[in-house]
Structures are given as structure tokens and as C-alpha cells.
N, C-alpha and C positions, 0 to 999 in steps of 0.2 A: 466867559470863557468860550472860545470858538468850538463849533460842533466837532471838528476833527480832534482837537485837544481833549474835549470831554470824552469822546468815544475811545481815544487812546488810553486815558486813565482807567476807564471802565474795563477795557480789554486787558490791560496790564494786571489789574486786581483780579479779574476772573481767571486769568492764566496762572497767577501766583498761588491761588488758594485751591483746595481740593473739595471742600465741603461748605455748604451754605444751608440756610434755613428756609424751608418752604412753608409759607403761610396759606392755609386754606380755611374754608368755612364749613365746619362739621356740625350739622344739626343746629345751625344758627349760633354756634359758638366758635370763636377763633381756635384754630389748631395749628401747631407748628411741628415740623419734622426736619431732622437733619438729613440731607441728601448729598451724595457725590454727583458731580455734574461735569458737563463740558458745554461749550458754547460754539455757535457757528462763527465763521470768520466775519460775517457781517454784523454780529452781535444781535441779530433779530430773533434768534432762536437759542434756547437753553434746553439741553437734553439730560434726562436722568432715567434711572431704572429702579424699580421698587417691587417688592412682593405684591401680588395681586390682592391678597386678602388682608388689607390694612385699612385703618381709619382714613388715611390720606387719599387712597384710591376711591373709597366710598364718598368722601367729601368732594373730590374732583369730579366724580360722575354726577353728583347733585348740583354742583356749582363750579364751573370751569374757571372762574376768576381766581387768580392767585397772585401772591407777591413772593419774591425770592430775594433774600438779603445775604450778601457776602461782605465780610470786613477783614481787616488785617490787624486787629487788636492783639496785644500780647499780654494783656492783664497787668499792665504796669502804669504808673502815674503819667508817663509821657504820652500815653494813648490819647489823652485829652487834646494834645496838640498835634499829634502825628497820625492818628488813626483815620482811615478812610473807610466809608461804608457805601455800598451800592445796593439800591433796591430796584429790582426789575419787576414791573407790573404788567400783567397780560392775561392771556387765556391759555389753558392747557388742553392738550389732546393726546389720546393714546395713538401710538404708532404701531402698525402691524409688525409682527416678528418675522413674517415671510412676505416677500423676499427679505433677506437680511438688510436691515437699515444701513444706509451709508455712514451714519455717525458712529456705528458700533466699533469699528477699528480704531478710530480716534479716542473713543471712550476708554477702550482697553489699553491704549498706549498711555493714557494719563492715570488710569486706575487698574494696572495689571494685576494687582493683588485681589481684585474682585472678579476675576475670570469665572470661577466656579459659580459665584452668585449670579452673574450676568447671564450665564448660559442655562440656568435653572428654568425648567418649564413653568415654575410657579411665579416667575417674574414677568413684568410687563414694562414696556418702553413708553416714555412720554416726551413730549416737546412743549415747551412754553413758548408761545408766540408773543414776544415782548412788544408792548405798546409804548412803554416809557421807562426811562431810567431816572432815578434820583440819586445824586452823588452828594454825600455829606463829608466834609473835611473840616479840620480845625475845630471839631466839636459842634460848631454851629453854622458853618458856611454851607448852605443848601442850594443846589442847582438841579434843574430838571430838564430833561430832553424828551420830547414827544417824538416817537419814530413814525407815527402814522402820517 
């Protein structure tokens, strides 16, 4: 698959879904968390917001390497033929709350129901700098694109 086609599929899936699974390394043990997200137009960055005092924040502070998976499964038999999953691998960094980050307006456009949560002083903002994407389709067709 061509790079443009690959990135188009990744972008369409990321646009269509609201929640994905963030995988971190918590005290040498895998830890997964559901997060609401948005992505940059270039697909090189994924943004999310989370409460500061969580296992995932502690894990990311200790080891910034993360994986983030989004899929379009519907929990039906045909998923084995039609489901697409994308895994973004990269490093995460906290983004200062002030001045207000540019991504915040787009985040609230996609997740308007989270406005109170997002503006809470106990929340912090993060960016995943994506190094590669893995796209799985038809249950076993695996393709990878390195962005670096």
C-alpha cells in the first residue's frame, strides 16, 4: 500500500472513533487505559487529557514510551473480515496548560461533552509524538509505516 493511502486509512479511522486504548509500562508491568483523543492533521501527534493523579501519568513519567490502539470493531462475527485496527507507537510528553494549547479547541469540538473535565485544574494535557503506525486489516493483514 502506498504511504498516502496508508495514512488516509489511519486518518479516517482516527477521525471516526472517539476513544482508544493507551498502553504504558507501569512498574515493569503493562498497563492499559481508555482515553478520548484527537490527532494532528499530519498524524504525527495524538493529544489527550487525563487527571494528573493516575497510574497512567505515573507510568508515563517513568517511561515515556507508549502504544495507542484504535479499532472499529462492533463485536460481531464479521469483524474478523472487516475490522481495522491502528496502533501508534511513540513517546509521550506533557503539554503546559498555559498558554492554552492550540489543540484544545479541536479537542472540545470532538469531545464537547468533556468540557468540564478538560477545564478541571486536576487534569493535564499530553501529546504522543508518533514514530510509527501499524495497520491491521482482514484479521491478519499487517502493514507498518515508520514516520521518522
